[in-house]
N, C-alpha and C positions, 0 to 999 in steps of 0.2 A: 415914171410919168414922162410923157413926151412934151417937148416945148413947141413943136410945130407939126403940121400935116406932113411936111417933107421928111421930118425925122421918122415918122411912122412908115411913110412910103419907102424910105431908104432901108428901113429895117426889113420890110417885105422883100425888097430887091436883094439885100444881103443874104437873106435866107435861101434865095435861089441862085446865089453865086453871081449875081449881075452887078454891074457898076452902078454906083450911086448917082442920083441926080443932084444938081447943084441948086436949082430953084424950082419952085412949083410950076413955073411957066416954061420949063424946057420943052422942046418940041420933038425930041427923039422918041423912038417907039416905046422904050421902057417907061419914060415919063408919061406918055399918053396913056399907057396901060394902067399904071398905078393911079393916075389922076382920074381916069374914068371909073375905076373900080372903087376908089375910096368912099364916096358918099353912099353907094349901094351897100358895100360891106360894112360900113360904120352903122348904118341903120339895121342891117341884118344882125350884127353882133349885139347891138343895144337891145333889140327885140328878143334875142335868144335867152336872156338871163336877167333876173331882177337886180341889175347893178345898183349898188347903194347910191352912187353919185348921180344916177339918172332917174331916181324915183321922185315923183312930184305928186302933190295933192291939189285938187281944185274943185270948187263948187261950180257945177255946170249951169249954163244959161238954158232956159227953156226955149225950144223952137216955137215960134209963133208966126203964123197960125199953125195949128196942129196939122201935120201932113195927112193926106187922105189914105196913104198906104199903111197906116198903123191902126189895127182893128182891136187888139186885145189889151191895149194899155191906155192909161189916161194922160200920160205926159211923155214928151219927147225932148231930149236934151242933145245939144251939139257938143261933141268932143273937141278938146283943144286942137288946133291945127298941128301942133308939135307932138301930139299923142301917138306913140308907136304901138302901144299895147296897154290895154286895161288890165290891171292886176286884181283890183277889187273895188267894191263900192261900199258906202255906208249903209246900204240896205240890209234889213234882217236876213239871216242865212236862208230862211225858208221862202223869201220873196223871189219872184221871177223878174228877170230883166233880160233884154236881148239887145245885142249890138246890131244895128240896122245898117244897111248899105249907106254910104255917104257920110260915115263918121258920126252917126247918131246913136243914142241909147234910148230905148223906150222902157218905161216902168210905170208903176202905179203910185209913186211917191211924189209929193209936191216939191221936194228938194232932193238934190243928188250931189254927193261928193264922191269923186273917184280918186283912186290911187293908181298911178299909171307910170309907164316908162316914157320919159320925155326925150325928144330928139335933142341931143346936146351937140353943138357944133364947135364950142370953145375947147380946143385941145388941152388947155391948161386945167380944165375940170376933170379930165379923164383919169381914172385909176390906172396905176402901172400895169396891173394884170389885164385890164381891158386893152391897153395899148399893145401888149404882147399878143393877145388873142386876135385883135384887129389886124396886126401886121401879118400874122399867119394866115388869116382869112383872105387877105389881099393876095398873099403869096399863092395860096391854093387857086384863087380865082384867075390869076394871070400866068400861072406856071406853064401851062402848055403853050399858050400864045407866045410866051417869051422864049421858051427853051425847046419846044417841039419834043419834049421828053416825057414819056409816061412815068418814068422812075422819079423825075423831079416832082411830078404831081403827087405821087405816092409818098415821097419824103415830106412834102409840104402838108399833106393830109395827116401823116403821123405826128408831125410837129404841132399841128392845130389841135389834134385830139389830146395831146399831152398838155398843151397850154390851157385848154378848156378845163381839164381835170384839176390842174393847179389853181386856176382862177376860182373855180367853184368851191374848192376846198378852203381857200383863203376867205372867200366871201362868207362861207358858212360859219367862220370863226369870228366874224365881226358882230358886235352887239352883245347885249346881255343874254344870259341863259334864261330860258323860260322855266319858271319854277312851277312844279306840280305840287299842289297842296292836297293833303289827304282830306277826305270827308268822313263824316260819321259812318257812312255806308262802307267805305274802305277799311276804316278802323275796326268795325264790327266783324268784318270778314276775316281779319287776322287773328281774332280771339279764338 
């Protein structure tokens, strides 16, 4: 787990064999590259996987008055401004809903709770695997601009691929195991 943005940015620079930055406000080229890349890559990596530390739940507020561009649904809800990706809703599996332009969801339910990936800016909340993937993603993003080397880009891409695999494997091992209970139908089949 990183203690600061600069620590993640320096990790990305180190992966490319570049000198570290001393503060987040340095004005040299490598500092500008990692500083510009950081928020975009942070959000990209957050969206790419249901990171446990970034999952949030919220009951949404209805948009009032009902927008004119919604024809097939009775209700429209505003997504939170820090929502990067909707993972699921509390709607029944067979019900339809649609995410509409402008960060809204339309459905036929009078209430709506969403499970979503939240934009997390506090570095101290980041998972260690997330920090590693983020530093590799930044390295890939700035590799060519910093080194003018295609092989540096390929090396960074390979490192990113490995870090993503490790992070997803680790993430899959967190939490309880889903128990599958047999039913009378399954028991009857075994006889």
